[in-house]
C-alpha positions as CSV (number, residue, x, y, z in Angstrom):
1,R,-31.3,-3.8,-16.5
2,A,-27.9,-2.1,-16.2
3,K,-27.5,1.4,-15.0
4,I,-24.9,3.4,-17.0
5,I,-22.9,5.9,-15.0
6,K,-21.0,8.5,-17.0
7,A,-17.5,9.2,-15.7
8,E,-16.7,12.9,-14.9
9,N,-13.2,12.9,-16.3
10,K,-12.0,15.4,-13.6
11,L,-8.3,14.6,-14.3
12,K,-8.8,15.3,-18.0
13,Q,-10.5,18.6,-17.2
14,K,-7.5,19.6,-15.0
15,A,-4.8,18.4,-17.3
16,G,-6.4,19.5,-20.6
17,Y,-6.7,17.7,-23.9
18,G,-4.2,16.5,-26.4
19,E,-0.7,15.1,-26.1
20,I,1.8,16.1,-23.5
21,A,5.0,17.5,-25.1
22,E,7.9,15.0,-25.0
23,R,10.2,17.6,-23.4
24,L,7.8,17.9,-20.5
25,V,7.7,14.1,-20.1
26,D,11.5,14.0,-20.2
27,S,11.8,16.8,-17.7
28,A,9.4,15.1,-15.3
29,E,11.2,11.8,-15.7
30,K,14.6,13.4,-15.0
31,L,13.1,15.1,-11.9
32,I,11.9,11.8,-10.5
33,Q,15.2,10.1,-11.2
34,T,17.4,12.8,-9.6
35,N,15.2,13.9,-6.7
36,Q,17.0,14.2,-3.4
37,V,13.9,14.3,-1.2
38,N,14.2,12.5,2.1
39,F,11.6,9.8,1.8
40,Q,11.9,9.1,5.5
41,E,10.4,12.5,6.4
42,I,7.4,11.7,4.1
43,A,7.0,8.0,5.2
44,M,7.2,8.4,9.0
45,P,3.8,10.2,9.3
46,I,2.3,7.6,7.0
47,L,3.7,4.8,9.2
48,E,2.5,6.6,12.3
49,S,-1.0,6.6,10.7
50,L,-0.7,2.9,10.0
51,R,0.4,2.2,13.6
52,G,-2.6,4.2,14.9
53,A,-5.0,2.2,12.7
54,I,-3.4,-1.1,13.8
55,S,-3.8,-0.1,17.4
56,K,-7.4,0.8,16.9
57,S,-8.1,-2.4,15.0
58,K,-6.9,-4.5,18.0
59,N,-9.9,-3.1,19.9
60,S,-12.4,-3.3,17.0
61,G,-13.1,-6.5,15.1
62,N,-15.2,-4.5,12.7
63,L,-13.5,-4.8,9.3
64,D,-15.7,-2.3,7.5
65,E,-14.9,0.3,10.1
66,M,-11.2,-0.2,10.1
67,L,-10.4,-1.2,6.6
68,H,-10.3,2.3,5.2
69,E,-7.9,3.5,8.0
70,L,-5.6,0.5,7.3
71,I,-5.6,0.6,3.5
72,N,-4.9,4.3,3.0
73,P,-1.5,4.4,4.5
74,V,-0.5,1.2,2.8
75,M,-1.6,2.6,-0.5
76,E,0.4,5.8,0.1
77,L,3.5,3.7,0.8
78,K,2.9,1.6,-2.3
79,A,2.6,4.6,-4.5
80,N,5.4,6.8,-3.0
81,G,8.0,4.2,-2.1
82,P,9.1,3.5,-5.7
83,M,9.0,7.1,-6.7
84,F,11.7,7.8,-4.1
85,K,13.7,4.7,-5.0
86,Y,12.3,2.5,-2.2
87,H,11.1,-0.3,-4.4
88,L,11.1,-2.8,-1.6
89,V,8.6,-0.6,0.3
90,G,6.3,-0.6,-2.8
91,N,6.6,-4.3,-3.2
92,L,5.8,-5.1,0.4
93,A,3.0,-2.6,0.5
94,S,1.5,-4.2,-2.7
95,V,1.4,-7.6,-1.0
96,M,-0.2,-6.1,2.1
97,L,-2.7,-4.1,0.1
98,S,-3.8,-7.3,-1.6
99,F,-4.2,-9.0,1.8
100,L,-6.3,-6.2,3.2
101,E,-8.5,-6.1,0.1
102,H,-9.3,-9.8,0.4
103,I,-9.7,-10.5,4.1
104,D,-13.3,-10.6,5.5
105,S,-12.6,-10.1,9.2
106,L,-10.0,-8.6,11.5
107,D,-9.1,-11.4,13.9
108,S,-5.9,-11.5,16.0
109,D,-4.0,-13.4,13.3
110,A,-4.8,-10.9,10.6
111,V,-3.8,-8.0,12.9
112,E,-0.5,-9.8,13.7
113,I,0.3,-10.1,10.0
114,I,-0.5,-6.4,9.5
115,E,1.6,-5.4,12.5
116,A,4.6,-7.5,11.3
117,H,4.3,-5.7,7.9
118,E,4.3,-2.3,9.6
119,K,7.4,-3.2,11.6
120,T,9.2,-4.4,8.5
121,L,8.4,-1.3,6.6
122,S,9.5,0.9,9.6
123,A,12.8,-0.9,9.7
124,I,13.4,-0.6,5.9
125,I,12.5,3.1,5.9
126,G,14.4,3.8,9.2
127,K,17.6,2.2,7.8
128,G,17.2,4.0,4.5
129,I,17.2,0.7,2.4
130,K,16.6,1.9,-1.1
131,G,16.0,-0.3,-4.2
132,D,14.6,-3.7,-4.1
133,G,16.7,-4.9,-1.1
134,G,18.5,-7.5,-3.2
135,P,18.2,-11.2,-2.0
136,L,17.1,-10.1,1.5
137,G,14.3,-8.0,-0.1
138,T,13.1,-10.9,-2.2
139,Q,13.1,-13.0,1.0
140,L,11.1,-10.4,2.9
141,V,8.4,-10.2,0.2
142,Q,8.3,-14.0,0.0
143,E,7.9,-14.2,3.8
144,L,5.0,-11.8,3.8
145,E,3.3,-13.6,0.9
146,D,3.8,-16.9,2.8
147,A,2.3,-15.5,5.9
148,C,-0.8,-14.3,4.0
149,A,-1.0,-17.7,2.3
150,R,-0.9,-19.5,5.6
151,Y,-3.6,-17.2,6.9
152,Y,-5.8,-18.0,3.8
153,R,-5.2,-21.8,4.3
154,K,-6.0,-21.6,8.0
155,N,-9.1,-19.4,7.6
156,P,-10.6,-20.2,4.2
157,D,-13.9,-18.7,5.3
158,R,-12.4,-15.3,6.2
159,F,-11.4,-14.0,2.9
160,K,-13.0,-13.0,-0.4
161,K,-11.8,-14.4,-3.7
162,S,-12.4,-11.0,-5.4
163,P,-11.0,-7.8,-3.8
164,R,-13.2,-5.5,-1.8
165,V,-13.7,-2.1,-3.2
166,T,-13.4,0.7,-0.7
167,P,-14.3,4.3,-1.1
168,Q,-11.5,6.8,-1.4
169,S,-11.4,10.0,0.6
């Protein structure tokens, strides 16, 4: 027997009903495209949060305890990077998010991959590398994907085939 849970539609309640005027969509799109916000100022506290979670994870092998602290900053970078023209940050964060959602334990190899990811993101953001990073950006994404694939091959018993769902705060 399936239990049916009715969604609350909080976003719809806040935004209202009906279509959004095209001029509002155009205005929002223009604002996103022409923003001059310094993403580094937004990203640095997020990266610091990720560093703190990595540091804590080295002392705790408890994935359930640490996963939420590791995933949240990565999700923030994935969402915010492209909005501020840091598409490479979004691409790398997407790969790392997938890794975090599939691993089943936090061993030293997994923490090493996460730490390398954080250092790469810090360098990209610190140097102000916008866009997709060109050929070097493609290579960075490929290297991170390869590191994750090596981890999966080396530790087939330590990852889930379907992603873990974590509660959002």
